[in-house]
Every structure is written in C-alpha cells, then in structure tokens.
C-alpha positions in Angstrom: 126.4 69.2 99.1 125.2 72.7 100.0 127.2 74.4 97.1 125.7 71.9 94.6 122.2 72.6 95.9 122.8 76.4 95.6 124.1 75.9 92.1 121.1 73.8 91.1 118.7 76.5 92.4 120.6 79.2 90.5 120.4 77.2 87.3 116.7 76.6 87.9 116.0 80.3 88.5 118.0 81.2 85.4 116.1 78.7 83.3 112.8 79.9 84.7 113.7 83.5 83.9 115.0 82.7 80.4 112.8 79.7 79.4 115.4 78.4 76.9 119.1 78.7 77.5 121.6 77.7 74.8 124.9 76.5 76.3 128.0 76.0 74.1 130.8 74.3 76.0 134.4 74.1 74.8 137.0 71.9 76.6 140.6 72.4 75.7 142.5 69.2 76.6 146.1 69.2 77.9 147.3 67.8 74.5 145.7 70.8 72.7 142.6 69.1 71.3 139.3 70.7 71.7 135.9 69.2 72.5 132.8 71.2 71.8 129.3 70.4 73.0 126.1 72.4 72.5 122.9 71.8 74.5 119.6 73.5 75.0 118.2 73.9 78.5 114.5 74.5 79.0 112.3 74.6 82.1 109.1 72.7 81.6 106.3 73.4 84.1 103.4 70.9 84.5 100.5 72.7 86.1 98.0 70.0 85.4 96.9 67.1 87.6 98.2 64.4 85.2 101.8 63.5 84.3 103.2 65.1 81.2 105.6 63.4 78.8 108.0 65.7 77.1 110.8 64.3 74.8 110.6 61.0 76.7 110.8 62.6 80.1 107.8 62.2 82.4 107.0 65.3 84.5 104.9 64.7 87.6 101.8 66.8 88.2 102.3 70.2 89.7 106.0 70.2 89.2 108.8 71.5 87.0 111.8 69.8 85.3 114.9 71.3 83.8 115.3 69.5 80.5 118.7 69.4 78.7 119.1 68.1 75.2 122.1 68.0 72.9 121.9 70.1 69.8 124.2 70.2 66.8 127.1 72.6 67.0 125.7 74.9 64.3 125.0 78.0 66.4 127.0 81.1 65.9 128.9 82.3 69.0 128.7 85.9 70.1 132.2 85.9 71.5 135.5 84.9 70.0 138.1 83.6 72.5 141.7 83.1 71.5 143.6 81.0 74.0 147.4 80.9 74.0 149.5 78.9 76.5 153.2 79.2 76.9 155.7 77.6 79.3 158.9 78.8 80.9 161.4 76.3 82.2 158.9 73.6 81.6 158.5 71.1 78.7 155.3 69.2 77.8 156.2 65.6 76.9 154.4 62.3 77.1 151.2 63.9 78.4 152.9 65.5 81.4 154.6 68.8 82.0 158.2 68.5 83.1 158.9 71.5 85.3 162.3 72.7 86.3 163.4 75.4 88.7 161.3 78.5 88.5 158.9 76.9 86.0 156.0 79.1 84.9 152.8 78.6 82.9 151.4 81.6 81.1 147.8 81.8 79.8 146.7 84.6 77.5 143.0 85.1 76.7 142.0 87.5 73.9 138.2 87.9 73.9 136.5 89.8 71.1 132.7 90.5 71.1 131.1 89.8 67.7 128.0 91.8 68.5 127.9 95.6 69.1 127.0 95.1 72.8 129.0 94.7 76.0 129.3 91.0 77.1 130.1 90.0 80.7 133.0 87.6 81.0 133.8 85.6 84.2 137.2 83.9 84.7 137.4 81.5 87.7 140.4 79.4 88.9 140.3 77.0 91.9 143.8 76.5 93.2 145.3 74.7 96.3 148.4 75.7 98.3 150.8 73.9 95.9 150.0 76.3 93.0 150.6 80.1 93.0 148.2 82.1 90.8 150.0 84.9 89.1 148.1 87.9 87.8 148.4 91.6 87.0 144.8 92.5 87.2 143.5 92.0 90.8 140.7 89.4 91.1 137.2 90.7 91.6 136.7 88.3 94.5 138.6 85.5 96.3 136.9 82.7 98.2 138.7 80.2 100.5 137.0 76.9 101.4 138.5 73.7 102.8 142.1 74.6 102.0 141.3 75.6 98.4 141.2 79.1 97.1 138.9 80.2 94.2 139.8 83.3 92.2 137.2 85.2 90.2 137.6 87.9 87.6 134.6 89.7 86.1 135.3 91.5 82.8 133.1 93.5 80.4 134.0 92.9 76.8 132.6 95.6 74.5 135.1 95.2 71.6 138.3 93.2 72.4 139.8 92.5 75.8 143.0 90.8 76.7 143.5 89.0 80.0 146.6 87.3 81.2 147.2 85.0 84.2 150.0 82.6 85.1 150.8 79.7 87.4 153.9 79.1 89.6 154.8 75.9 91.5 155.2 76.2 95.2 155.7 72.5 95.9 155.3 69.2 94.1 154.1 67.2 97.1 155.4 63.8 98.3 155.0 62.2 94.8 156.8 65.0 92.9 153.6 65.8 90.9 151.0 68.5 91.1 147.8 69.1 89.1 147.5 72.6 87.5 143.9 73.9 88.1 141.5 74.2 85.2 140.8 77.7 84.0 137.0 78.3 83.5 135.8 81.1 81.3 132.1 81.8 81.1 130.5 84.4 78.9 126.8 85.1 79.2 124.4 87.0 76.9 120.8 87.5 78.1 119.3 88.4 74.8 115.8 89.3 76.0 117.2 91.3 78.9 119.6 93.1 76.7 116.7 93.9 74.2 114.6 95.2 77.1 117.5 97.4 78.4 118.1 98.7 74.8 114.4 99.6 74.4 114.4 101.4 77.8 117.5 103.3 76.8 115.9 104.2 73.5 112.8 105.6 75.3 115.0 107.6 77.7 117.2 109.0 74.9 114.0 109.8 72.9 112.5 111.7 75.8 115.8 113.6 76.4 115.9 114.5 72.7 112.3 115.8 72.9 113.2 117.9 75.9 116.3 119.3 74.1 114.2 120.1 71.0 111.7 122.0 73.2 114.6 123.8 74.9 116.1 124.7 71.5 112.8 126.2 70.3 112.6 128.2 73.5 116.1 129.5 73.1 115.5 130.5 69.5 112.2 132.2 70.4 113.9 134.1 73.3 116.8 135.1 71.1 114.4 136.5 68.5 112.4 138.3 71.2 115.6 139.7 72.7 116.7 141.0 69.3 113.3 142.6 68.7 113.2 144.1 72.2 116.7 145.5 71.7 115.6 147.1 68.4 112.5 148.6 70.2 114.9 149.8 73.0 116.9 151.7 70.4 113.8 153.5 69.2 112.9 154.2 72.8 116.2 155.7 73.7 116.0 158.0 70.7 112.5 159.2 71.7 113.7 159.7 75.3 116.7 161.7 74.0 114.2 163.9 72.1 112.0 164.2 75.1 114.8 165.2 77.5 116.1 167.8 75.0 112.5 169.2 74.7 112.1 169.4 78.4 115.4 171.3 78.7 114.3 173.7 75.9 110.9 174.2 77.7 112.8 174.9 80.9 114.9 177.5 79.1 111.8 179.1 77.6 110.0 179.3 80.9 113.1 180.7 82.5 113.2 183.4 79.8 109.5 184.2 80.6 110.4 184.4 84.3 113.2 186.9 83.5 110.8 188.9 81.3 108.3 189.0 84.1 111.0 190.1 86.6 111.9 192.9 84.2 108.3 193.9 83.8 107.8 193.9 87.6 110.9 196.2 88.0 109.5 198.5 85.2 106.1 198.7 86.8 107.7 199.4 90.2 109.8 202.2 88.6 106.7 203.6 86.9 105.0 203.6 90.3 107.9 205.5 91.9 107.8 208.0 89.0 104.1 208.5 89.6 104.6 208.9 93.3 107.4 211.4 92.6 105.1 213.3 90.2 102.4 213.5 92.9 104.9 214.9 95.4 106.1 217.4 92.8 102.5 218.5 92.2 102.0 219.0 95.9 105.3 221.0 96.2 104.7 223.3 93.3 102.2 224.2 90.6 104.9 225.8 88.4 106.1 222.5 87.0 102.6 221.3 86.1 103.5 221.3 82.5 106.6 219.3 83.2 104.5 216.7 85.1 101.9 216.8 82.4 104.7 215.8 80.0 105.7 213.2 82.6 102.2 211.9 82.7 102.2 211.6 78.9 105.5 209.8 79.0 104.1 207.5 81.7 101.0 206.9 79.6 103.3 206.0 76.6 105.4 203.7 78.9 102.2 202.1 80.1 101.1 201.4 76.6 104.5 199.9 75.8 104.2 197.7 78.9 100.7 196.7 77.8 102.0 195.7 74.4 104.9 193.9 76.2 102.3 192.1 78.3 100.5 191.0 75.1 103.8 189.6 73.7 104.5 187.9 77.0 101.0 186.3 76.9 101.7 185.0 73.4 105.0 183.7 74.6 103.2 182.0 77.5 100.8 180.5 74.9 103.7 179.1 72.9 105.3 177.7 76.1 102.0 176.2 77.1 101.6 174.6 73.6 105.1 173.2 73.8 104.4 172.0 77.4 101.3 170.2 76.3 103.1 168.6 73.3 105.9 167.4 75.7 103.3 166.1 78.1 101.7 164.1 75.2 105.2 162.7 74.3 105.9 161.8 77.9 102.5 160.0 78.1 103.2 158.1 74.9 106.6 157.1 76.2 105.1 156.0 79.5 102.6 153.7 77.6 105.5 152.3 75.5 107.4 151.6 78.7 104.4 149.7 80.2 104.2 147.7 76.9 108.0 147.0 77.2 107.5 146.0 80.8 104.9 143.4 79.8 107.1 142.1 77.0 110.0 141.8 79.5 107.8 139.9 82.0 106.9 137.4 79.2 110.6 137.1 78.2 111.5 136.4 81.9 108.8 133.8 82.1 110.1 132.1 78.9 113.7 132.2 80.3 112.6 130.6 83.6 110.7 127.9 81.8 113.7 127.2 79.5 116.0 127.1 82.6 113.6 124.6 84.4 113.6 122.4 81.3 117.4 122.4 81.0 117.8 121.8 84.8 115.5 118.7 84.6 117.4 117.5 81.6 120.9 118.0 83.2 120.2 115.1 85.6 119.8 112.6 82.6 122.6 113.9 80.5 126.2 112.7 80.3 127.4 116.1 79.1 126.8 117.7 82.5 129.5 120.3 81.8 127.7 121.5 78.6 124.3 121.6 80.4 126.0 123.6 83.2 127.2 126.2 80.7 123.7 126.5 79.3 122.3 126.9 82.8 124.8 129.6 83.7 124.1 131.5 80.5 120.3 131.4 81.1 120.8 132.5 84.8 122.8 135.5 83.6 120.2 136.4 81.1 117.4 136.1 83.7 119.4 138.3 86.2 120.0 140.9 83.5 116.4 140.9 82.4 115.3 141.5 86.0 117.8 144.4 86.3 116.3 145.9 83.1 112.8 145.3 84.7 113.8 147.4 87.7 115.3 150.1 85.4 112.1 150.2 83.3 110.0 150.6 86.5 112.2 153.4 87.7 112.0 155.1 84.3 108.3 154.8 84.2 108.1 156.3 87.7 110.3 159.2 86.5 108.1 159.7 83.5 104.9 159.7 85.7 106.6 162.3 87.9 107.6 164.4 84.9 104.0 164.2 83.6 102.7 165.4 86.9 105.2 168.3 87.0 104.3 169.2 83.5 100.6 169.2 84.3 101.3 171.5 87.3 103.4 173.7 85.0 100.6 173.9 82.4 98.1 175.0 85.1 100.6 177.6 86.3 101.2 178.8 82.7 97.4 179.0 82.1 97.0 181.0 85.3 99.9 183.3 84.3 98.4 183.8 80.9 95.0 184.7 82.4 96.6 187.1 84.9 98.6 188.8 82.2 95.5 189.0 80.0 93.7 190.8 82.8 96.8 193.0 83.6 97.1 194.4 80.0 93.7 196.1 80.0 94.4 197.5 83.5 97.6 199.1 82.1 95.8 200.5 79.1 93.2 202.0 81.4 95.9 203.4 83.6 97.6 204.9 80.5 94.3 206.4 79.3 93.7 207.8 82.8 97.3 209.3 82.8 96.7 210.9 79.5 93.3 212.2 80.6 94.9 213.5 83.8 97.7 215.2 81.8 95.1 216.9 79.6 93.0 217.9 82.5 96.0 219.3 84.4 97.1 221.2 81.3 93.6 222.7 80.9 92.7 223.1 84.5 95.9 223.2 86.3 95.2 225.4 89.3 91.9 223.9 90.4 92.8 220.3 89.9 96.5 220.1 90.9 95.6 218.6 94.2 93.2 216.1 92.6 95.8 215.2 90.1 98.3 214.6 92.8 95.9 212.3 94.5 95.2 210.4 91.3 99.0 210.1 90.7 99.3 208.5 94.1 96.5 206.1 93.2 98.3 205.3 89.9 101.5 204.7 91.9 99.7 202.3 94.2 98.1 200.5 91.2 101.5 200.1 89.6 103.1 198.8 92.8 100.3 196.3 93.2 100.7 195.2 89.5 104.5 194.8 90.1 103.8 192.6 93.2 101.4 190.5 91.1 104.0 190.0 88.4 106.6 189.0 91.0 104.2 186.4 92.4 103.8 185.0 88.9 107.6 184.8 88.4 108.3 182.6 91.4 106.4 179.5 90.4 107.8 179.8 86.9 111.3 179.6 88.3 110.3 176.4 90.2 108.8 175.0 87.1 111.9 175.8 85.0 114.2 174.1 87.5 111.9 171.0 87.8 111.7 170.6 84.0 115.5 171.0 83.7 116.0 168.3 86.4 113.5 166.0 84.7 115.2 166.4 81.4 118.6 165.6 83.0 117.1 162.6 84.7 115.7 161.3 81.4 119.0 161.8 79.6 120.8 160.0 82.4 118.3 157.1 82.1 118.9 157.1 78.4 122.6 156.6 79.0 121.8 153.7 81.4 119.6 152.2 78.8 122.3 152.5 76.2 124.8 150.8 78.5 122.3 148.0 79.1 121.5 147.6 75.4 125.2 147.3 74.7 125.6 144.7 77.4 122.7 142.7 76.0 124.2 142.9 72.5 127.3 141.3 74.0 125.2 138.6 75.8 123.5 137.5 72.6 126.5 135.4 71.5 126.3 133.7 74.9 122.7 132.6 74.0 124.2 131.4 70.7 126.8 129.4 72.7 124.0 127.9 74.8 122.1 127.0 71.6 125.3 125.4 70.2 125.9 123.4 73.4 122.3 122.1 73.2 122.8 121.2 69.5 126.0 119.3 70.4 124.2 117.4 73.1 121.4 116.7 70.7 123.9 115.4 68.2 125.5 113.1 70.8 122.0 111.8 71.8 121.1 111.2 68.2 124.3 109.2 67.7 123.6 107.3 70.9 120.0 106.5 69.6 121.5 105.3 66.3 123.9 103.0 68.2 121.0 101.6 70.3 119.0 101.0 67.1 121.9 99.0 65.7 122.3 97.1 68.9 118.6 96.2 68.9 118.8 95.1 65.3 121.9 92.9 65.9 120.3 91.4 69.0 117.1 90.6 67.3 119.0 89.1 64.3 121.0 86.9 66.7 117.9 86.0 68.7 116.2 84.8 65.5 119.3 82.7 64.6 119.8 80.9 67.9 116.1 80.8 68.9 117.0 81.1 72.6 116.5 83.8 75.2 119.9 83.3 76.7 123.3 82.0 75.4 126.2 80.9 77.5 129.7 80.2 76.3 131.8 78.0 78.6 135.5 77.4 78.0 137.4 74.9 80.2 141.2 75.0 79.7 142.9 71.9 81.1 146.6 71.5 81.6 148.8 68.4 81.9 150.0 67.2 85.3 153.2 68.9 86.2 156.0 66.7 87.5 159.3 67.8 88.9 162.0 67.5 86.3 164.8 65.2 87.5 168.1 65.4 85.5 169.3 61.9 84.5 172.3 60.9 82.5 171.0 59.3 79.4 172.5 58.4 76.1 172.6 60.8 73.3 170.1 58.8 71.3 167.7 58.8 74.1 168.0 62.6 74.6 167.4 63.1 70.9 164.3 61.0 71.0 163.0 62.9 74.0 163.5 66.3 72.3 161.8 65.0 69.2 158.9 63.8 71.3 158.7 67.2 73.1 158.7 69.0 69.8 155.9 66.9 68.5 153.7 67.5 71.5 154.3 71.3 71.3 153.2 71.3 67.6 150.2 69.2 68.5 149.2 71.7 71.2 149.5 74.6 68.7 147.3 72.8 66.2 144.7 71.7 68.8 144.3 75.4 70.0 143.2 76.4 66.5 139.5 77.1 65.9 137.6 74.1 64.7 136.0 74.3 61.2 132.4 74.1 62.5 132.9 77.3 64.6 134.5 79.2 61.7 131.3 79.4 59.8 129.4 80.7 62.8 132.1 83.4 63.5 131.9 84.5 59.9 128.2 85.0 60.3 128.6 87.2 63.4 131.4 89.1 61.8 129.1 89.9 59.0 126.5 91.2 61.5 129.2 93.3 63.2 130.5 94.7 59.8 126.9 95.7 58.8 126.6 97.5 62.2 129.9 99.3 61.7 128.9 100.4 58.1 125.6 101.7 59.4 127.4 103.7 62.1 129.7 105.3 59.5 
C-alpha cells in the first residue's frame, strides 16, 4: 500500500511539473508479439468553487485530477530499443520454456538515441530467490523487500549503448516451474527541462566566449606594446652606449687637463726656485749681475710661455666644459625617456595583471584547464619579468640622476678652474713684465739696486710658489671628477649590457605570448563548436516538442518471458519427437518475427532519423 501511494505521489508531482506527459508503452509477450499503447497524462487543477467537467471527468472544487487518455500510436519515439533474447540449454515450446541442466536466458538491449541529446535509461528487474540475475555491469542500486530483490541500472544514452543481462535457474520449486521476472526498461525525456538546460549552457558558453575574446584582445595589445617597447629599448641602449662613451672621453679629457695643471704647477715651482736662487746669487755677488739679468730675461720669457699655456689650458677647460654640458643634456634627456619608459611599463604591468585576472576567472568555467594553466603561467612569467625590468629601469634612472649631479659638480669645478686660470694668466704676465723691468733696471743700475732686485726676486719666487700651490689645488678636484665620470660611464655601459640581456630574454618570451594566444584561440574554437552543438540540440528538441506537443515523453518497455519448467526426459516415439522439434522450431521463428519493429513505429523512427541526420550534416 505504501509503495503504491509513493508511486502515485511521484506521478502526480511529475505531471504537475510537466503538465502533459506522453507515455508510449511497449509490451513484448513471451511468444514474441508486441503490444503498443500510447496515452497522454495531464494534471487538471480546478481552482473554482464549482465542479469542472473535462473530457467526461468531473473534477471537484478546489482539487486536482490526473487525466489519462489513449492517443493513437502516431508519435515518433526519441529512442530506438532493439531487444534480442537467446536461450542456452532451454527450448521454448507450447508457451513454456523447457529448461535443462545449466539453462540460461540472455537478454541483449541495444539502445540508440535518435535525438542529439543524452537520454537517461532505467532498467529494473524484480527477482525472487529462485532466479539468479546475471550481469557484467554492476547495478546502480539493489533493493530487498519481503524476500524479493529489485535490481536497478541507470544508463545515459547519448549515441548507442548496449546492455546485457541474463537469468539462471537456482530452483524450480515444488511444482517444477518458475516464473522469469519481467524486464522493465524506462527512458524519460524532459523536453522543457532539456531546453532550459541547453539555454543555460548557451548563455554560459556565450559568456565564456566573450571573456576569451576580451582576453585575446588584451593579449594582442600587450604583444604589440611589448614589441614597441623592445624597439624603444633598442634605441635607448644605443643612446646609453653613446652617453657612456662620452662620459669616458670627458673623463680622459679632464684627466689630461689635470696632468697639464700638475706640469704647470711643477714648472711654476721650478721658476720660483730659480728666482730664489737668483736672489741668493745677487746677495752673494754683484759680479754676476749680468748673468742674473739674463736669467731674469729667461724667467720673463718662461713666464710669458706659461701665460700662453694658461690661455691654452683655459680654452681646453672651455671645451671640456662645453662637452660636459652637452653630456649633461644627454643624460637629462635619457633620464626623461627612462621615466616615460617607466610609465609605459607600469601600464603594461597593469594590462598584464588584468589579463591574468580575466584568464583566472575563466579557468574555473573551462574544461581545458590545462590550456588555461599554460596561459596563466606564461602571463605570470611575463609579469615577473616586467617587474624585474621595472626595478632595473628605476636603478638606471637613479644612476643617471647621480651622474647628472656629478656632472653638475664637475661643471662648477671647471668653471671655477677656468676663472682661476683666467686670473692667473695676467698675474704671470705682470710677473714677466716685472722680471724684464727688473733685469733692465739691474743692467742699468746694478750697484745701487742689487739688493732691491734681490728682494724683488724673493717676492717673485714667493708669488710663483703661491701660484704653484693654487694650480695644485685646482688639479685635485679634477682628478676626482675624472674618476667619477669614468665610474659613471662604466656603470652606464654595464647597465646597457643588462638591458641588452633583458631585451634578448623578452624577444625569446614573445613566442610564449604567442603560445598563450594560440591556446586561447583553441579554447575559443572548442567553445564555438560546443555552442554550435547546443544550438543543434535546441533546434532538434524544439522540433520534437512541436511534433509530440508534450512537455515530457516516457518510453516504457516490458519484456515478458514464458514460464520456465524443468525439462524431464521421456522416452517417446520418433514421430512424437519430430513433432515436438517442429513445434519448437515454429515458436522460435514466431519469437524472432514478433521482436521485429511494428510498421507504425517505422515511420516515426524514420522521422527522428531525419532530424538526427540534419543535425549531423549541420555539425559537419
């Protein structure tokens, strides 16, 4: 009682959910004949306060009735089921199955879906302890109730599925006979539910395709930006090479100026010693005044030469200063380009991270998780390398700022050196004129002014020593500037080598971005094919829905078998045995003919096969 009530409630709920259910029931008799019945179930709900008459059935107020009405067997079936029964050590004859020792009954079910959708198929067998159910595929569930065991198999038929079961005889009971259980096969197609599921899948696949298209555009844009950035990086490395070489050349020029200043300081010191020696000689003897007059003249000539040399050195400093200012301008321009490159790199990293987020959200909805994982790893590698380049660009910009500051300091020092040299040259000229005047005065007025000349020579010597010290003070910062510029040039050239290595690495990584783009294209192609398949499924389901005019279709097959009796060997006459064999042969032929498909179902199957053929042609 309780199972019947549960079954009734289940049918009511199904009918309420589907409104109209078309049930096509096939019963295959033990003799092989087939009975087919088609009926339409509909749940009618009367919400009014008056009785309602529907098709001769009165529905009380505020109630619902499940109405079943027979319909003609003109509906096409969505599933083709081929049933084949064979016997081992058993012979059907006279409406019964004569079973010998080790008798077996084999049932082969070949189910083919005529629509491009997966169809659930339920096979159920109730058996008692006298029958052994033989199978290769384990049952989905087994229920035991009141000494009977029910076996259930749940299959999904997307194209064609073959299922085999068998029966063995454990005992024949007290009367030597046993009933073989009926095999029930139920196939259900919820057309409206399948259409809703297909529509949801189409929306999901469409959303996934939109995300993949956006990811493809982001990948293409990043690849183009990376190519342009690498081209700009090539120009930048060339400019940095030129700047590094210019800094080294400036360092060499400043070093040469320092060496010239050292030589000048040594020359001035030597001239001061000479002047001091001349003063001592004047003090020691007046006899060699002429000699010292000549010495003063030579000192005056040497001072004029040194003055001319100071002018040349000042011009050299002017050239070095001009070169330094030009290098400073190039360094400033390079620093500005590095800041522009830093901004472009920040935008590229942002685009990469947005592309990676899009791909990571998409990976959870994709079946090709391995292809999405490859794209994710390629984007992660590109982001890490871009951040490494970001750090390198920051360090290079810092180095250029430091070089610019050093060059500014060097320019100030060069200006100071030029100004000092410009003031030293007139001093040397005046000293030379004074030496010449002293020589002339000594020559004309030697005796009176020897002592005064000696004093003036001592003063000249002091002036020359002071000038030598001043020149030495100018040479020391030039040495530091030369060393700093040489170090900055070497650092820039080293950074250029690092940039070249990074650019080569990025050129090798560009094919990986191409691989990621190809993976995304392959996934897009697979989703597009899936979308096309869903469209074909929706078309076929709508076509079938319009033909059957029902929200749900159920196919029920009941395969019945003859009663099995234990075969008892009797000694009969030859004529009787011949007649029995003839009778058995006739029944087997009748069973084979009865299992054939009835003509009414052939037309329906041809219709569904036409739908399936159209779907396959659209797929190809």
